[in-house]
C-alpha positions, -999 to +999 in steps of 0.1 A: -168+634-132-163+649-169-193+668-170-183+686-139-146+693-155-165+709-180-187+733-161-159+741-146-164+727-113-124+727-100-134+737-064-149+701-061-129+679-084-099+693-062-114+680-032-123+654-044-087+645-055-074+652-022-096+633+001-085+605-023-048+613-021-052+615+019-070+579+017-043+564-004-017+576+019-035+565+049-039+531+035-003+530+022+012+542+058-013+517+080-002+495+059+042+496+058+033+507+097+018+475+107+041+454+084+070+467+104+057+468+134+045+431+132+082+418+115+102+437+142+084+432+177+102+401+181+091+366+188+055+361+195+044+338+216+026+306+199+034+320+161+059+304+139+087+324+127+068+322+091+035+326+108+046+361+120+058+371+086+026+356+069+005+377+096+027+409+087+018+404+048-018+398+059-024+428+078-006+449+051-028+433+028-061+439+047-049+479+049-047+484+010-078+464+004-097+481+031-087+519+017-083+512-018-046+525-016-038+506-049-062+486-070-077+451-055-063+434-085-026+444-081-028+440-043-037+403-051-014+395-075+015+407-054+003+386-031+027+355-049+061+372-049+058+386-014+049+351+002+080+340-017+101+370-009+092+369+025+104+332+028+068+325+038+058+292+015+075+281-017+065+291-053+042+261-061+019+269-027+020+307-033+003+300-070-023+275-056-049+299-053-047+302-091-049+267-097-080+265-076-114+255-088-126+287-080-105+307-107-122+287-132-156+290-119-152+324-122-137+323-158-167+303-166-194+323-151-181+354-175-182+337-205-217+324-196-225+361-185-219+372-223-238+349-239-267+360-219-264+394-232-252+387-263-282+362-271-306+388-257-324+363-236-315+380-205-340+408-221-367+387-230-367+368-198-372+401-177-398+415-199-420+384-201-426+380-162-433+419-166-460+407-188-476+379-166-467+396-131-483+430-142-478+465-148-486+481-114-454+501-097-451+472-075-458+441-094-429+458-115-409+459-083-419+422-076-410+412-112-375+427-108-371+405-075-384+373-097-359+379-126-330+379-098-342+346-086-342+334-119-309+349-133-289+336-100-293+304-114-283+313-149-260+341-144-231+334-118-221+369-113-243+394-093-225+422-110-231+408-148-266+403-136-269+441-125-256+453-157-278+436-177-309+446-156-299+483-150-307+496-188-338+478-184-347+496-154-337+529-156-357+530-191-393+517-170-383+547-145-384+567-170-414+555-187-432+557-151-415+597-151-430+605-184-404+606-204-387+630-176-356+621-159-358+633-122-354+613-089-383+596-072-393+574-049-404+549-077-367+547-092-350+545-055-376+515-052-368+499-079-328+506-079-330+492-044-347+461-052-325+452-080-292+455-059-306+443-025-323+412-037-298+406-065-272+403-035-301+384-008-306+358-032-272+354-040-267+338-008-287+303-014-272+295-046-235+285-048-229+298-082-246+330-079-218+353-064-181+349-060-174+344-024-195+312-027-172+289-045-144+306-024-156+293+001-163+258-009-122+259-017-113+269+016-139+244+029-121+217+006-086+226+015-097+224+057-116+193+052-109+176+018-149+178+019-159+195-012-199+213-009-220+204-039-244+227-059-273+211-042-258+208-004-254+244-009-291+250-018-304+232+004-288+249+036-286+282+024-315+290-005-345+288+020-329+317+044-317+335+013-351+331-003-375+345+030-347+373+033-351+383-004-391+386+002-382+401+032-361+430+019-386+437-013-415+443+016-393+462+036-383+486+002-422+488-007-429+504+032-399+529+031-402+538-007-433+535-017-440+549-051-457+578-060-470+567-093-492+531-090-494+526-128-469+524-158-479+547-183-484+527-215-495+498-195-489+462-208-484+481-246-449+491-231-444+461-219-452+444-253-438+470-275-402+456-260-414+421-266-419+433-302-387+450-309-370+417-296-386+399-321-397+362-323-371+336-300-342+332-326-320+306-330-291+317-310-314+324-281-329+283-282-290+274-286-281+299-254-312+285-232-304+246-239-269+249-229-279+271-198-305+246-189-280+216-194-256+236-171-279+245-145-289+204-146-252+196-144-250+221-113-278+204-094-276+168-105-237+164-116-227+153-074-246+122-085-224+116-115-189+129-099-191+163-119-185+192-098-199+225-104-168+242-119-169+213-143-205+220-155-196+259-158-167+251-178-180+226-199-212+250-206-190+279-213-170+257-238-205+244-254-212+278-266-185+285-288-188+254-306-195+250-342-227+233-343-239+257-312-216+290-321-233+313-298-200+330-290-166+337-305-135+342-286-137+380-296-171+383-278-156+374-244-119+381-244-126+417-229-155+405-210-134+384-185-122+402-156-091+396-148-091+417-118-118+396-105-099+364-108-071+379-091-086+389-063-098+358-058-065+339-067-043+359-047-066+362-015-071+321-019-033+318-017-028+341+013-052+324+029-040+294+024-007+306+034-024+316+067-037+284+074-003+264+069+021+285+090-005+289+115-012+325+113-050+323+114-050+299+142-032+322+163-054+354+153-083+329+159-068+323+198-064+360+204-097+369+188-114+346+209-087+354+243-102+392+239-140+386+232-140+356+261-155+334+236-138+299+246-162+299+275-190+295+255-207+268+233-202+264+195-239+277+187-228+308+203-198+314+190-213+308+156-240+330+159-214+361+175-197+352+143-227+359+119-234+390+139-197+402+139-191+394+101-225+409+090-222+446+106-181+444+094-196+453+057-192+486+069-156+488+067-155+471+035-159+479-002-163+446-022-174+406-009-145+392-023-120+417-003-140+408+029-144+371+022-101+369+017-098+388+054-125+367+071-122+331+060-087+324+073-102+335+104-134+320+105-112+290+095-089+295+125-112+297+147-128+265+141-097+249+145-092+268+181-123+258+191-133+226+177-160+236+158-160+220+121-150+243+099-180+239+074-202+255+103-183+286+104-172+290+071-202+287+055-225+311+077-199+335+073-201+333+030-240+335+037-237+370+054-207+379+032-221+374+000-258+379+007-260+410+026-233+436+015-266+459+022-253+487+049-230+512+023-234+518-012-196+510-016-204+476-001-204+455-033-204+464-070-241+457-079-246+488-053-220+511-069-240+506-101-274+518-088-260+543-066-239+558-095-273+563-116-285+591-091-318+578-085-305+563-050-283+585-024-262+570-001-285+574+029-308+549+016-285+520+019-286+518+053-323+526+058-328+493+042-295+477+052-295+482+093-326+469+095-317+438+067-288+430+093-306+429+122-332+404+107-305+384+086-284+376+115-315+364+137-326+342+107-294+326+105-291+320+140-326+305+138-314+281+111-283+274+133-308+267+159-334+246+137-332+242+104-297+229+099-295+210+126-326+192+110 
């Protein structure tokens, strides 16, 4: 944008600003209009007064999220006082999201991601896999898939993983192009592989993306059951792994590289490893903490240690004097308050939607409109999988989408008599794992799109086919694998 300003491209800039102004204004107008209409439409049959007020707030928040009329973090933070001022719930329940386990899992995740970056362990793992897998275009692309799978266990943030690997990918693209920066199919291939497989594998690992622990929190509030790391892994990892390799194969088919092999071959990879040098003491310490954290994630439920406790324990150890991988100065600017607020505010609103009966009322209305009540629980869940997946088109950000849909699918479970786990989990898999329809669906997509190597139209080329196959895959899991 700054380059455009310097070049005097003001007509384009003015047009862009006018579009943003129109979008922001539309969001505010729809938010206020929906709130006023719901508040003053009179008594709604089957919905308590506090539920009607909560529904009005939910509708306003929905449009502000959707049109990004104001920062999503600000909207989420404002949920707390609005819940109290509108006499929906008292302050303590309004703050429930900020004391949830999900909030502190996110904080611990940011700390662990910073340790991965500072220690350069992430770079070493990436180039080591390149060296072992090979340096043809297809094998390098496959290497990114393998790195994404490994990193999904170690770095509990899809955005952090993408940000860590993006400079490496851009450097590889530059080397493939002989040092010339130009858009190529190989560049599109590599960056789509980076962001798309980063998302798909996240569906199978509890700590891999923000929406997964949010789902666990909703399940805990609804049923009292806490889904463990290993339980999530058993249900979610096999289809996520299958879809990850499917997406990689689809990208190879649609965006076949013009260049077959990395110029310089293995010498380039070895040069990068030489620059990193021998394994440092900091890397060894960081790796030790990561391994301990992963072991606690996998086996901790046997000893009464949940995922959040394991994450915070690992994050805390990184600061201890005898480990000393991080200082507070290293992480105080890397912990994203916006992510924390979006998650926490959304959970508070979701809890209020449930406690006031608003979520159940929405679910009943949805069922009546779609005539789903007459069908079996299996048909209802499959319909939810398909609907939620293709509604990615309307959302920028998976956390935002989760905040909107988790209360609704929880209400659907209550109305239809389905176990809430069986509506929230498939919804979480689709929201966190398959935001691939458009570049604005999730931050990793936006990061890759912003490089100029990927065009907006490239995402639906992959996303539409992937959405259809993913919906079919998870429907089959519901019919066979999960029952088994």
